[in-house]
C-alpha positions in Angstrom: 0.4 -26.0 -11.7 0.1 -29.0 -9.3 -3.3 -29.7 -7.8 -3.7 -28.0 -4.4 -1.2 -25.3 -5.2 -2.4 -21.7 -5.3 -1.1 -19.3 -7.9 1.4 -16.7 -6.6 -0.3 -13.5 -5.4 0.3 -10.4 -7.4 0.7 -7.1 -5.7 -2.0 -4.6 -6.7 -0.9 -1.2 -7.8 -0.6 1.5 -5.1 -3.6 3.4 -6.6 -5.8 0.2 -6.6 -4.8 -0.7 -3.0 -5.4 2.9 -1.8 -8.8 3.0 -3.5 -9.8 -0.3 -1.9 -8.6 0.9 1.5 -10.7 4.0 1.2 -13.8 1.8 0.5 -13.0 -0.5 3.5 -12.7 2.6 5.7 -16.1 4.0 4.5 -17.8 0.6 5.1 -16.3 0.4 8.6 -17.4 4.0 9.4 -21.0 3.1 8.4 -21.3 1.3 11.7 -24.0 -1.1 10.4 -21.8 -4.2 10.4 -21.7 -7.4 12.3 -18.7 -8.0 14.5 -17.4 -10.7 12.1 -17.7 -8.4 9.1 -16.0 -5.6 11.0 -13.1 -7.8 11.9 -12.8 -9.1 8.3 -12.7 -5.5 7.0 -10.3 -4.4 9.6 -7.9 -7.2 8.7 -8.2 -6.4 5.0 -7.5 -2.7 5.8 -4.4 -3.6 7.8 -3.1 -5.7 4.8 -3.9 -2.9 2.3 -2.2 -0.3 4.6 0.9 -2.4 4.8 1.0 -2.9 1.1 0.7 0.8 0.4 3.4 1.6 3.0 5.8 -0.8 1.5 5.2 0.5 -2.0 5.7 4.1 -0.8 9.0 3.0 0.9 10.2 1.4 -2.3 9.3 4.5 -4.4 11.1 6.7 -1.9 14.2 4.5 -2.1 14.1 4.7 -5.9 13.7 8.5 -5.8 16.7 8.8 -3.4 18.8 6.7 -5.7 18.0 9.0 -8.6 18.9 12.3 -6.9 22.4 13.3 -7.9 24.6 15.9 -6.3 28.2 16.8 -7.2 28.7 13.6 -9.2 27.4 11.3 -6.4 24.0 10.1 -5.5 22.9 11.4 -2.1 19.5 10.9 -0.4 17.4 14.1 -0.3 14.0 14.4 1.2 11.1 14.9 -1.2 9.8 18.5 -1.1 6.6 18.9 -3.1 6.1 22.2 -4.8 3.4 24.4 -3.3 
């Protein structure tokens, strides 16, 4: 890798991102932070939230592609069992 170049960023797993987002929220809710730290955490939280949302959308697309009806694939909303 050439000097000055940064390695490509890898996307953390959904579970890892969600866990970190929960920690960020807890720290923000503590209320004992400086403005700079609050803004830093808020920005990180937005990034993590976007990453989780994108991963969920990709998973939803894969699930829709796998649902098969009458010989063709048709999207069907996910309905968790109760």
